[in-house]
N, CA, C and O atoms as a MOPAC input file, in Angstrom:
PM7 MOZYME 1SCF
protein

 N     -3.15800 1     6.38600 1     2.02200 1
 C     -3.96300 1     7.51800 1     1.47400 1
 C     -5.35500 1     6.96100 1     1.21800 1
 O     -6.44300 1     7.50200 1     1.41400 1
 N     -5.02000 1     5.53400 1     0.64600 1
 C     -6.95600 1     4.87000 1     0.15600 1
 C     -7.63800 1     4.75300 1     1.54300 1
 O     -8.79900 1     5.13100 1     1.69700 1
 N     -6.76400 1     4.12700 1     2.73500 1
 C     -7.20800 1     3.90700 1     3.63900 1
 C     -7.85800 1     5.10300 1     4.59700 1
 O     -8.80500 1     4.86100 1     5.34400 1
 N     -7.36200 1     6.17400 1     4.51500 1
 C     -7.46700 1     7.70500 1     5.07900 1
 C     -9.45700 1     8.22200 1     4.63600 1
 O    -10.39100 1     8.56800 1     5.35900 1
 N     -9.30200 1     7.98200 1     2.86800 1
 C    -10.43800 1     8.28700 1     2.29100 1
 C    -11.12700 1     7.66500 1     2.41100 1
 O    -12.22100 1     8.16900 1     2.16000 1
 N    -11.19400 1     6.17000 1     2.84900 1
 C    -12.04600 1     5.10200 1     2.89800 1
 C    -12.83200 1     5.09000 1     4.41300 1
 O    -13.96300 1     4.73600 1     4.74600 1
 N    -11.79900 1     5.59200 1     5.08300 1
 C    -12.34000 1     5.95500 1     7.10200 1
 C    -12.94600 1     7.19500 1     6.89000 1
 O    -13.68100 1     7.45700 1     7.84200 1
 N    -12.94000 1     8.13000 1     5.97400 1
 C    -13.41500 1     9.27900 1     5.84900 1
 C    -15.02500 1     8.96200 1     5.06900 1
 O    -16.07000 1     9.45100 1     5.49800 1
 N    -14.97200 1     8.40000 1     4.32600 1
 C    -16.12600 1     7.81800 1     3.57800 1
 C    -17.14300 1     7.65500 1     4.78500 1
 O    -18.16600 1     8.30300 1     5.00300 1
 N    -16.55200 1     6.55700 1     5.54900 1
 C    -17.19000 1     5.27900 1     6.60800 1
 C    -17.64600 1     6.34900 1     7.29400 1
 O    -18.86000 1     6.53000 1     7.37700 1
 N    -16.58400 1     7.36800 1     7.99000 1
 C    -17.77500 1     8.52400 1     8.62500 1
 C    -18.47100 1     9.17700 1     8.58900 1
 O    -19.29200 1     9.31800 1     9.49600 1
 N    -18.44700 1     9.92700 1     7.42200 1
 C    -19.74700 1    10.54400 1     6.87000 1
 C    -21.13500 1     9.93700 1     6.15600 1
 O    -22.23200 1    10.48800 1     6.06000 1
 N    -20.69600 1     8.55100 1     5.66600 1
 C    -22.13800 1     7.55000 1     6.06200 1
 C    -22.49000 1     7.11500 1     7.18200 1
 O    -23.65700 1     6.82100 1     7.44100 1
 N    -21.71400 1     7.03600 1     7.83500 1
 C    -22.35100 1     6.94000 1     9.88700 1
 C    -23.00100 1     7.44300 1    10.41900 1
 O    -23.82200 1     7.02800 1    11.23800 1
 N    -22.66500 1     9.01300 1     9.88800 1
 C    -23.33500 1    10.23600 1    10.84900 1
 C    -24.28000 1    10.56500 1     9.88500 1
 O    -25.23200 1    10.99300 1    10.53800 1
 N    -24.60300 1    10.61700 1     8.54100 1
 C    -25.45100 1    10.68900 1     7.64200 1
 C    -25.81700 1    10.11200 1     6.83100 1
 O    -25.60900 1    10.65600 1     5.74600 1
 N    -26.35200 1     9.11100 1     6.77800 1
 C    -26.86300 1     7.81500 1     6.23500 1
 C    -28.31600 1     8.31800 1     5.36600 1
 O    -28.54600 1     7.66500 1     4.34800 1
 N    -29.15000 1     9.26600 1     5.66100 1
 C    -29.96400 1    10.01600 1     5.08200 1
 C    -29.28600 1    10.65200 1     3.84800 1
 O    -29.44300 1    10.26100 1     2.69100 1
 N    -28.45800 1    11.75400 1     4.27300 1
 C    -27.97600 1    12.47700 1     3.22600 1
 C    -27.25900 1    11.62700 1     1.99700 1
 O    -27.45200 1    11.86300 1     0.80500 1
 N    -26.49900 1    10.71800 1     2.45900 1
 C    -26.29100 1     9.41300 1     1.56200 1
 C    -27.38900 1     8.77900 1     0.47000 1
 O    -27.13500 1     8.32700 1    -0.64700 1
 N    -28.47300 1     8.86900 1     1.02400 1
 C    -29.23700 1     8.11800 1    -0.16900 1
 C    -30.13500 1     9.42600 1    -0.54800 1
 O    -31.28000 1     9.16400 1    -0.91500 1
 N    -29.76000 1    10.80300 1    -0.50700 1
 C    -30.03600 1    11.59700 1    -0.78700 1
 C    -29.37900 1    11.75500 1    -2.22600 1
 O    -29.89400 1    11.95400 1    -3.32600 1
 N    -27.87600 1    11.57300 1    -1.77000 1
 C    -27.10300 1    11.88000 1    -2.78100 1
 C    -26.98000 1    10.86400 1    -4.03700 1
 O    -26.55200 1    11.13600 1    -5.15900 1
 N    -27.53500 1     9.44300 1    -3.49000 1
 C    -27.67700 1     8.19300 1    -4.40100 1
 C    -28.59800 1     8.42500 1    -5.34100 1
 O    -28.44800 1     8.31800 1    -6.55900 1
 N    -29.79400 1     8.82800 1    -4.60200 1
 C    -30.80600 1     8.83900 1    -5.27600 1
 C    -30.83000 1    10.26500 1    -6.38200 1
 O    -31.58700 1    10.19000 1    -7.35100 1
 N    -30.16600 1    11.26200 1    -6.23400 1
 C    -29.77700 1    12.43000 1    -6.92300 1
 C    -29.12400 1    11.85400 1    -8.59000 1
 O    -29.44700 1    12.07100 1    -9.75800 1
 N    -28.28500 1    11.20500 1    -8.04700 1
 C    -27.49700 1    10.70600 1    -9.16700 1
 C    -28.14200 1     9.79800 1    -9.94200 1
 O    -28.49800 1    10.11700 1   -11.07700 1
 N    -28.37500 1     8.56400 1    -9.44000 1
 C    -28.51500 1     7.22900 1    -9.91500 1
 C    -30.73700 1     7.13600 1   -10.34800 1
 O    -31.22500 1     6.34800 1   -11.15700 1
 N    -31.44800 1     8.04400 1    -9.61400 1
 C    -32.93300 1     8.28300 1    -9.81000 1
 C    -33.56500 1     9.30800 1   -10.60700 1
 O    -33.51100 1    10.52600 1   -10.43600 1
 N    -34.16700 1     8.65900 1   -11.49800 1
 C    -35.02300 1    10.06500 1   -12.23200 1
 C    -36.23900 1    10.40000 1   -11.67900 1
 O    -36.78000 1    11.32600 1   -12.28400 1
 N    -37.08700 1     9.81000 1   -10.38800 1
 C    -38.45500 1     9.93400 1    -9.91800 1
 C    -38.21400 1     9.64600 1    -8.66800 1
 O    -38.66900 1     8.66900 1    -8.07400 1
 N    -37.31400 1    10.68400 1    -8.11000 1
 C    -36.82000 1     9.73900 1    -6.81000 1
 C    -38.32200 1    10.44000 1    -5.78800 1
 O    -38.59000 1     9.68000 1    -4.85700 1
 N    -38.94800 1    11.29100 1    -5.83500 1
 C    -40.28200 1    12.06300 1    -4.90400 1
 C    -41.25400 1    10.61400 1    -4.94800 1
 O    -42.04300 1    10.20200 1    -4.09700 1
 N    -40.89500 1    10.05400 1    -6.20200 1
 C    -42.59600 1     8.86800 1    -5.91000 1
 C    -41.93200 1     7.73800 1    -5.68100 1
 O    -42.57100 1     6.83100 1    -6.21400 1
 N    -40.84400 1     7.27100 1    -5.08900 1
 C    -40.07300 1     6.25900 1    -4.36300 1
 C    -40.21600 1     6.31600 1    -2.98800 1
 O    -40.11900 1     7.41400 1    -2.44100 1
 N    -40.46100 1     5.18000 1    -2.24200 1
 C    -40.44400 1     5.42600 1    -0.63200 1
 C    -39.20700 1     4.07400 1    -0.17600 1
 O    -39.33800 1     2.85100 1    -0.13100 1
 N    -37.90100 1     5.08000 1     0.13800 1
 C    -36.96200 1     4.01100 1     0.32300 1
 C    -37.56900 1     3.25400 1     1.99300 1
 O    -38.32800 1     3.74500 1     2.82900 1
 N    -36.83200 1     1.86200 1     1.97700 1
 C    -37.45800 1     0.96100 1     3.64400 1
 C    -36.72500 1     1.76700 1     4.41200 1
 O    -35.74200 1     2.49500 1     4.27500 1
 N    -37.59700 1     1.38700 1     5.41100 1
 C    -37.27800 1     2.29900 1     6.89600 1
 C    -35.84800 1     1.96700 1     7.19900 1
 O    -35.06600 1     2.85700 1     7.53300 1
 N    -35.44500 1     0.58700 1     7.08100 1
 C    -34.53500 1     0.13400 1     7.62300 1
 C    -33.11700 1     0.52100 1     7.39500 1
 O    -32.13800 1     0.46200 1     8.13800 1
 N    -33.31500 1     1.07000 1     5.76000 1
 C    -32.03900 1     1.10600 1     4.81000 1
 C    -31.24400 1     2.39800 1     5.39200 1
 O    -30.14200 1     2.47600 1     4.84900 1
 N    -31.41100 1     3.14800 1     6.07500 1
 C    -30.68600 1     3.96300 1     6.30900 1
 C    -29.35000 1     3.55600 1     7.85200 1
 O    -28.22100 1     3.96900 1     8.11600 1
 N    -30.36600 1     2.50300 1     8.54800 1
 C    -29.56200 1     1.75200 1     9.50800 1
 C    -28.99500 1     0.70400 1     8.87100 1
 O    -28.28300 1     0.13000 1     9.69500 1
 N    -28.94500 1     0.12500 1     7.74600 1
 C    -27.96800 1    -0.69500 1     6.69600 1
 C    -26.59300 1     0.16700 1     6.52500 1
 O    -25.49700 1    -0.16800 1     6.97200 1
 N    -26.99100 1     1.77100 1     5.51500 1
 C    -25.95200 1     2.37800 1     5.52200 1
 C    -25.23500 1     2.99500 1     6.43200 1
 O    -24.12200 1     3.49200 1     6.25900 1
 N    -25.98500 1     2.96700 1     7.60400 1
 C    -24.98800 1     3.62100 1     9.38600 1
 C    -24.22900 1     2.25400 1     9.22500 1
 O    -23.15300 1     2.58200 1     8.72600 1
 N    -24.23200 1     0.99800 1     9.37800 1
 C    -23.84700 1    -0.33800 1     9.91000 1
 C    -23.04100 1    -0.18900 1     8.64900 1
 O    -21.93700 1    -0.03900 1     9.17300 1
 N    -22.77200 1    -0.11100 1     7.10300 1
 C    -21.96200 1    -0.00800 1     6.16000 1
 C    -20.82900 1     1.01400 1     6.51200 1
 O    -19.63300 1     0.75600 1     6.37700 1
 N    -21.25100 1     2.01700 1     6.90500 1
 C    -19.96700 1     2.98400 1     7.30900 1
 C    -19.08400 1     2.49000 1     8.57700 1
 O    -17.85600 1     2.52500 1     8.64900 1
 N    -20.07300 1     1.98000 1     9.65100 1
 C    -19.44300 1     1.42300 1    10.51600 1
 C    -18.04100 1     0.47100 1    10.18400 1
 O    -16.88300 1     0.77500 1    10.47300 1
 N    -18.50900 1    -0.75700 1     9.49800 1
 C    -17.77400 1    -1.41000 1     9.22600 1
 C    -16.78300 1    -0.69000 1     8.22100 1
 O    -15.71200 1    -0.74600 1     8.82600 1
 N    -16.63200 1    -0.26800 1     7.43600 1
 C    -15.80000 1     0.82100 1     6.35800 1
 C    -14.35500 1     1.43700 1     7.13900 1
 O    -13.15100 1     1.43100 1     6.87900 1
 N    -15.48700 1     2.11400 1     8.56100 1
 C    -14.41400 1     2.64400 1     9.39800 1
 C    -13.37600 1     2.17500 1    10.19100 1
 O    -12.31100 1     2.74500 1    10.42900 1
 N    -13.90300 1     0.70000 1    10.72400 1
 C    -13.02100 1     0.14500 1    11.60300 1
 C    -12.07500 1    -0.23900 1    10.73300 1
 O    -10.89500 1     0.00000 1    10.99000 1
 N    -12.48900 1    -0.97000 1     9.43100 1
 C    -11.74100 1    -1.79800 1     8.40000 1
 C    -10.14300 1    -0.53600 1     8.44200 1
 O     -8.97600 1    -0.83700 1     8.69500 1
 N    -10.73000 1     0.86900 1     8.08800 1
 C     -9.52600 1     1.24000 1     7.68500 1
 C     -9.05000 1     2.10500 1     8.80100 1
 O     -8.19300 1     2.92400 1     8.47000 1
 N     -9.33800 1     2.10300 1     9.78000 1
 C     -8.71700 1     2.12500 1    11.08100 1
 C     -7.78400 1     1.16400 1    11.36900 1
 O     -6.67800 1     1.54300 1    11.75300 1
 N     -8.06600 1    -0.28200 1    11.23100 1
 C     -7.25500 1    -1.50600 1    10.82900 1
 C     -6.90900 1    -1.70400 1     9.45500 1
 O     -7.68100 1    -1.59800 1     8.50200 1
 N     -5.35400 1    -2.08200 1     9.41000 1
 C     -4.46500 1    -2.70600 1     8.59500 1
 C     -4.25500 1    -3.36100 1     8.75000 1
 O     -3.03500 1    -3.49300 1     8.84400 1
 N     -5.00000 1    -4.43900 1     8.94800 1
 C     -5.07800 1    -5.68200 1     8.75900 1
 C     -6.12600 1    -6.37100 1     7.95100 1
 O     -6.58900 1    -5.92100 1     6.90300 1
 N     -6.51900 1    -7.67000 1     8.60300 1
 C     -7.49800 1    -9.00100 1     7.90200 1
 C     -9.13800 1    -8.22800 1     7.36100 1
 O     -9.83700 1    -8.45500 1     6.37300 1
 N     -9.30400 1    -7.24800 1     8.53800 1
 C    -10.79200 1    -6.60000 1     8.20200 1
 C    -10.47300 1    -5.98900 1     6.72100 1
 O    -10.86600 1    -6.37700 1     5.62100 1
 N     -9.91600 1    -5.27200 1     6.95400 1
 C     -9.38400 1    -4.18600 1     5.81300 1
 C     -8.97600 1    -4.94800 1     4.42400 1
 O     -9.34300 1    -4.52900 1     3.32600 1
 N     -8.34600 1    -5.86500 1     4.56400 1
 C     -7.93100 1    -6.84200 1     3.36000 1
 C     -9.03700 1    -7.61100 1     2.66900 1
 O     -9.22200 1    -7.52800 1     1.45500 1
 N     -9.84300 1    -8.43900 1     3.56300 1
 C    -10.88900 1    -8.98800 1     3.40700 1
 C    -12.37900 1    -7.41100 1     2.87000 1
 O    -13.36800 1    -7.66900 1     2.18400 1
 N    -12.16500 1    -6.45900 1     3.24300 1
 C    -12.88100 1    -5.49500 1     2.71500 1
 C    -12.61900 1    -5.11900 1     1.35700 1
 O    -13.42900 1    -5.44000 1     0.48800 1
 N    -11.67000 1    -4.52900 1     1.09600 1
 C    -10.80200 1    -4.55200 1    -0.25000 1
 C    -10.71500 1    -5.93100 1    -1.29900 1
 O    -10.36500 1    -5.88300 1    -2.47800 1
 N    -11.04000 1    -6.90200 1    -0.70400 1
 C    -11.07200 1    -7.80300 1    -1.62000 1
 C    -12.47700 1    -8.19000 1    -1.80200 1
 O    -12.69000 1    -9.02800 1    -2.67800 1
 N    -13.73200 1    -7.61600 1    -0.96400 1
 C    -14.73500 1    -7.82400 1    -1.49400 1
 C    -15.05200 1    -6.36500 1    -2.12900 1
 O    -16.23000 1    -6.56500 1    -2.42600 1
 N    -14.87400 1    -5.44500 1    -2.41000 1
 C    -14.86400 1    -4.80400 1    -3.17800 1
 C    -14.17200 1    -4.80200 1    -4.68200 1
 O    -14.60800 1    -4.21100 1    -5.67000 1
 N    -13.20000 1    -5.46600 1    -4.61400 1
 C    -12.78200 1    -5.96600 1    -5.82700 1
 C    -13.80400 1    -6.83600 1    -6.73700 1
 O    -14.04300 1    -6.71700 1    -7.93900 1
 N    -14.49600 1    -8.03600 1    -5.49300 1
 C    -15.39100 1    -8.67700 1    -5.96400 1
 C    -16.72400 1    -8.03100 1    -6.52900 1
 O    -17.34500 1    -8.47500 1    -7.49500 1
 N    -17.06800 1    -6.92900 1    -5.79200 1
 C    -18.45300 1    -6.35900 1    -6.24000 1
 C    -17.75400 1    -5.39900 1    -7.48000 1
 O    -18.51700 1    -5.16600 1    -8.41800 1
 N    -17.08300 1    -5.11900 1    -7.52300 1
 C    -16.29700 1    -3.99700 1    -8.29400 1
 C    -16.22500 1    -4.51100 1    -9.68900 1
 O    -16.70400 1    -3.87900 1   -10.63100 1
 N    -15.46700 1    -5.96300 1    -9.85400 1
 C    -15.59800 1    -7.11600 1   -11.09100 1
 C    -17.53500 1    -7.32300 1   -11.63700 1
 O    -17.74800 1    -7.30900 1   -12.85000 1
 N    -18.40400 1    -7.44500 1   -10.95100 1
 C    -19.58500 1    -7.39900 1   -10.84600 1
 C    -20.60200 1    -6.24100 1   -11.38800 1
 O    -21.62400 1    -6.25900 1   -12.07300 1
 N    -19.99900 1    -5.45300 1   -10.89000 1
 C    -20.56500 1    -3.91100 1   -11.65000 1
 C    -19.65400 1    -3.46500 1   -12.93500 1
 O    -20.04100 1    -2.71500 1   -13.83000 1
 N    -18.58100 1    -3.97700 1   -12.85900 1
 C    -18.39900 1    -3.52700 1   -14.34500 1
 C    -18.53800 1    -4.37500 1   -15.03300 1
 O    -18.60800 1    -3.95000 1   -16.18600 1
 N    -18.67500 1    -6.01100 1   -14.94600 1
 C    -19.26600 1    -6.80500 1   -16.33800 1
 C    -21.12500 1    -7.06600 1   -16.14800 1
 O    -21.90600 1    -7.24000 1   -17.08300 1
 N    -21.39700 1    -7.03300 1   -14.99500 1
 C    -23.09400 1    -6.91900 1   -15.71500 1
 C    -23.13100 1    -6.10400 1   -14.65000 1
 O    -22.69100 1    -6.24800 1   -13.51000 1
 N    -23.77300 1    -5.13500 1   -15.22500 1
 C    -24.23900 1    -3.67400 1   -14.73800 1
 C    -25.67600 1    -3.64800 1   -14.30700 1
 O    -25.98900 1    -2.90100 1   -13.38000 1
 N    -26.41500 1    -4.26000 1   -14.78800 1
 C    -27.59500 1    -4.25600 1   -14.56700 1
 C    -28.30800 1    -4.85700 1   -13.54200 1
 O    -29.31000 1    -4.52400 1   -12.91000 1
 N    -27.39900 1    -6.04000 1   -13.51300 1
 C    -27.54500 1    -6.75200 1   -12.11600 1
 C    -27.72900 1    -5.77500 1   -10.49200 1
 O    -28.21200 1    -5.90500 1    -9.36700 1
 N    -27.10200 1    -4.94700 1   -11.19000 1
 C    -26.91100 1    -3.53200 1   -10.20700 1
 C    -28.38600 1    -3.16200 1    -9.64100 1
 O    -28.83300 1    -3.20100 1    -8.49500 1
 N    -28.87500 1    -2.85000 1   -10.67100 1
 C    -30.24200 1    -2.29700 1   -11.03200 1
 C    -31.19100 1    -3.28700 1   -10.58100 1
 O    -32.27900 1    -2.94300 1   -10.11800 1
 N    -30.82400 1    -4.56500 1   -10.69400 1
 C    -32.04500 1    -5.49300 1   -10.21900 1
 C    -32.22700 1    -5.89800 1    -8.57600 1
 O    -33.10200 1    -6.18000 1    -7.75800 1
 N    -30.83300 1    -5.73000 1    -8.69100 1
 C    -30.61600 1    -5.65700 1    -6.78600 1
 C    -31.23500 1    -4.82300 1    -6.18500 1
 O    -32.11500 1    -4.98400 1    -5.33900 1
 N    -30.66500 1    -3.60700 1    -6.72100 1
 C    -30.37300 1    -2.47100 1    -5.82800 1
 C    -31.68600 1    -1.75900 1    -5.57200 1
 O    -31.90300 1    -1.08800 1    -4.56200 1
 N    -32.74500 1    -1.99900 1    -6.79000 1
 C    -34.61400 1    -1.41200 1    -6.42500 1
 C    -34.64000 1    -2.11900 1    -5.16000 1
 O    -34.13900 1    -1.69900 1    -4.11700 1
 N    -35.45700 1    -3.57800 1    -5.36200 1
 C    -35.65500 1    -4.15300 1    -4.06500 1
 C    -35.20000 1    -3.90600 1    -2.81900 1
 O    -35.93600 1    -3.84700 1    -1.83300 1
 N    -33.72100 1    -3.71700 1    -2.80300 1
 C    -32.64300 1    -3.47800 1    -1.65100 1
 C    -33.77900 1    -2.26600 1    -0.93000 1
 O    -34.51500 1    -2.45300 1     0.03900 1
 N    -33.62100 1    -0.91700 1    -1.81300 1
 C    -33.36200 1     0.18100 1    -1.39700 1
 C    -35.05500 1     0.78500 1    -1.31400 1
 O    -35.27800 1     1.90800 1    -0.86200 1
 N    -36.04800 1    -0.02000 1    -1.75500 1
 C    -37.11800 1     0.62900 1    -2.40500 1
 C    -38.22700 1    -0.12700 1    -1.89500 1
 O    -38.12300 1    -1.35000 1    -1.97900 1
 N    -39.57300 1     0.49600 1    -1.23200 1
 C    -40.50300 1    -0.33600 1    -0.98500 1
 C    -41.34800 1    -0.84900 1    -2.64000 1
 O    -41.88200 1    -1.87700 1    -3.05300 1
 N    -41.19800 1    -0.09900 1    -2.94000 1
 C    -42.27100 1    -0.15300 1    -4.61000 1
 C    -41.08700 1    -0.15200 1    -5.41600 1
 O    -40.62900 1     0.92300 1    -5.80500 1
 N    -40.57800 1    -1.17100 1    -5.69000 1
 C    -39.24800 1    -0.90800 1    -6.87900 1
 C    -39.45000 1    -0.82200 1    -8.28200 1
 O    -38.76100 1    -0.30500 1    -9.16100 1
 N    -41.17200 1    -1.79300 1    -8.34100 1
 C    -41.41600 1    -1.29800 1    -9.89600 1
 C    -42.00000 1     0.21000 1   -10.30600 1
 O    -42.32700 1     0.42900 1   -11.47200 1
 N    -42.08200 1     0.95800 1    -9.55500 1
 C    -42.32900 1     2.31600 1    -9.71900 1
 C    -40.95800 1     2.90800 1   -10.03800 1
 O    -41.19900 1     3.71600 1   -10.93400 1
 N    -39.41400 1     2.94300 1    -9.73700 1
 C    -38.18500 1     3.26600 1   -10.15200 1
 C    -38.24300 1     3.12000 1   -11.56900 1
 O    -38.75100 1     2.26100 1   -12.28900 1
 N    -37.59300 1     4.17500 1   -11.79800 1
 C    -37.17500 1     4.72000 1   -13.29500 1
 C    -35.46300 1     5.36300 1   -12.84300 1
 O    -35.30800 1     6.30200 1   -12.06200 1
 N    -34.21600 1     4.55300 1   -13.58600 1
 C    -33.23300 1     4.84500 1   -13.08300 1
 C    -33.04000 1     5.76400 1   -14.27200 1
 O    -33.55600 1     5.88900 1   -15.38300 1
 N    -32.08400 1     6.35400 1   -13.57800 1
 C    -31.18900 1     7.75600 1   -14.95900 1
 C    -31.02700 1     6.79000 1   -15.92200 1
 O    -30.99700 1     5.56900 1   -15.76400 1
 N    -30.92600 1     7.43100 1   -16.93400 1
 C    -30.54400 1     6.71600 1   -18.59700 1
 C    -28.97100 1     6.44100 1   -18.34400 1
 O    -28.64600 1     5.27600 1   -18.57500 1
 N    -28.02700 1     7.22200 1   -17.95000 1
 C    -26.79300 1     6.80100 1   -17.42100 1
 C    -26.08200 1     6.35400 1   -16.47400 1
 O    -24.87600 1     6.45300 1   -16.24800 1
 N    -27.32300 1     5.60600 1   -15.66700 1
 C    -27.18700 1     4.79200 1   -14.55600 1
 C    -25.88200 1     3.46700 1   -15.07900 1
 O    -24.95500 1     3.23400 1   -14.30300 1
 N    -25.95100 1     2.97200 1   -15.96900 1
 C    -25.19200 1     1.58600 1   -16.57100 1
 C    -23.48700 1     2.25900 1   -17.06100 1
 O    -22.48100 1     1.55300 1   -16.98900 1
 N    -23.47400 1     3.07500 1   -17.32900 1
 C    -22.59400 1     3.86100 1   -17.83600 1
 C    -21.93300 1     4.00200 1   -16.31200 1
 O    -21.05900 1     3.17400 1   -16.05300 1
 N    -22.20600 1     4.79300 1   -15.47200 1
 C    -21.84500 1     5.21400 1   -14.32500 1
 C    -21.83500 1     4.07500 1   -13.07100 1
 O    -21.44900 1     4.50500 1   -11.98400 1
 N    -22.23000 1     2.66300 1   -13.14700 1
 C    -21.91800 1     1.55200 1   -12.42900 1
 C    -20.87100 1     1.15200 1   -12.91600 1
 O    -20.01400 1     1.00000 1   -12.04700 1
 N    -20.41000 1     0.81400 1   -14.30900 1
 C    -19.73400 1     0.54000 1   -14.46600 1
 C    -18.17500 1     1.00100 1   -14.69900 1
 O    -17.23900 1     0.33500 1   -15.14100 1
 N    -18.21100 1     2.31200 1   -14.27200 1
 C    -17.16700 1     3.58100 1   -14.08000 1
 C    -16.51900 1     2.87800 1   -12.55800 1
 O    -15.41100 1     2.47900 1   -12.19800 1
 N    -17.93000 1     2.98900 1   -11.90700 1
 C    -17.58600 1     2.57800 1   -10.08700 1
 C    -16.71300 1     1.44800 1   -10.02700 1
 O    -15.65000 1     1.44500 1    -9.40600 1
 N    -17.31600 1     0.19400 1   -10.88100 1
 C    -16.90800 1    -1.12400 1   -10.71200 1
 C    -15.31200 1    -1.38300 1   -11.39000 1
 O    -14.45100 1    -2.16800 1   -10.99300 1
 N    -15.26700 1    -0.55600 1   -12.39200 1
 C    -13.76400 1    -0.48300 1   -12.62700 1
 C    -13.24800 1     0.15400 1   -11.83000 1
 O    -12.23200 1    -0.43100 1   -11.45500 1
 N    -13.47900 1     1.65100 1   -11.03000 1
 C    -12.50800 1     1.83400 1    -9.98500 1
 C    -12.58300 1     1.38300 1    -8.69500 1
 O    -11.99800 1     2.00500 1    -7.80900 1
 N    -13.38600 1     0.12800 1    -8.38900 1
 C    -13.36100 1    -0.46700 1    -7.22100 1
 C    -12.16000 1    -1.48400 1    -7.37000 1
 O    -11.32200 1    -1.69300 1    -6.49300 1
 N    -12.20900 1    -2.20200 1    -8.85800 1
 C    -11.53000 1    -3.09900 1    -9.22400 1
 C     -9.84700 1    -2.89400 1    -9.05800 1
 O     -9.06300 1    -3.76700 1    -8.68700 1
 N     -9.47000 1    -1.31600 1    -9.48500 1
 C     -8.50400 1    -1.08800 1    -9.62100 1
 C     -8.21600 1    -0.87800 1    -8.37400 1
 O     -7.09200 1    -1.23400 1    -8.01900 1
 N     -9.21900 1    -0.18700 1    -7.25100 1
 C     -8.38000 1     0.05000 1    -5.81100 1
 C     -7.90800 1    -1.27000 1    -5.75300 1
 O     -6.69600 1    -1.46200 1    -5.85200 1
 N     -8.96100 1    -2.54000 1    -5.55400 1
 C     -8.30600 1    -3.89300 1    -5.14000 1
 C     -7.01600 1    -4.50300 1    -5.31900 1
 O     -6.20900 1    -4.92700 1    -4.49100 1
 N     -6.99000 1    -4.45100 1    -6.78500 1
 C     -5.89200 1    -4.65900 1    -6.95600 1
 C     -4.28200 1    -3.29700 1    -6.49200 1
 O     -3.14000 1    -3.46400 1    -6.06400 1
 N     -4.89000 1    -2.39300 1    -6.79200 1
 C     -3.57600 1    -1.61800 1    -6.24900 1
 C     -3.48800 1    -2.01200 1    -4.28400 1
 O     -2.41600 1    -2.31400 1    -3.75800 1
 N     -4.45100 1    -1.94100 1    -3.70500 1
 C     -3.96100 1    -2.70700 1    -2.29900 1
 C     -3.62700 1    -3.58700 1    -1.82400 1
 O     -3.06700 1    -3.69200 1    -0.73300 1
 N     -4.04900 1    -4.76300 1    -2.92000 1
 C     -3.56500 1    -6.18800 1    -3.11700 1
 C     -1.85500 1    -5.88100 1    -3.26700 1
 O     -1.17800 1    -6.17700 1    -2.28200 1
 N     -1.45000 1    -5.54800 1    -3.95700 1
 C      0.02600 1    -4.81200 1    -4.76500 1
 C      0.82100 1    -4.63000 1    -3.76600 1
 O      1.88900 1    -5.20400 1    -3.55000 1
 N      0.08900 1    -3.49900 1    -2.90100 1
 C      0.65300 1    -2.80100 1    -1.89400 1
 C      1.07200 1    -3.79900 1    -0.17300 1
 O      1.97500 1    -3.79900 1     0.66400 1
 N     -0.23700 1    -4.52400 1    -0.42000 1
 C      0.17800 1    -5.71400 1     0.93600 1
 C      0.78000 1    -6.61200 1     0.29400 1
 O      0.84200 1    -7.63300 1     0.97900 1
 N      1.21200 1    -6.71300 1    -0.60400 1
 C      1.92200 1    -7.47700 1    -1.49000 1
 C      3.80500 1    -7.25300 1    -1.21800 1
 O      4.68200 1    -8.06800 1    -0.92800 1
 N      3.83700 1    -5.71700 1    -1.48500 1
 C      5.10800 1    -5.72100 1    -1.05800 1
 C      5.79600 1    -5.05800 1    -2.41800 1
 O      6.83700 1    -4.40300 1    -2.36000 1
 N      5.21200 1    -5.26800 1    -3.41200 1
 C      5.05300 1    -5.02900 1    -4.88900 1
 C      5.27200 1    -3.36800 1    -5.12000 1
 O      5.19400 1    -2.88700 1    -6.25100 1

C-alpha cells in the first residue's frame, strides 16, 4: 500500500511540479508572492517525482535505497528542523533572505520527519519479513 501511495505521489509531482511548489508555499511560506522560485526548481521536482515513481514500481534495491534515504532525511527533520529552513530557502528561492516562513513550520517539519522515520522503519520491517 505504501508503494502505491508513493507511486501516486511521484506521478503527481512529475505531472504537476509547479502545483506542487504552490501547495508547499501555501503551507510553509508567509509571503509567497514576494519571493521568486528558481527557474530550474520545477525540473528538480519533476526529476524527484520520476525517481519516486520508478522506485515505487520496482520493489527492489532502488525502493529500499529510497526508503533508507527517507528515514535518514526524516531523522534530520525530526531532530534538527531548523536545518530544513536554512537549506530549503536557498534551494527553492532566488532571494531566500526575504523569505518569511510560517510560524508553525518547525512543528510541521518535525511531524513530517517523524512520519518519514516511521515509514522507513515499517518498510525495513516488511523487507526483513518481520
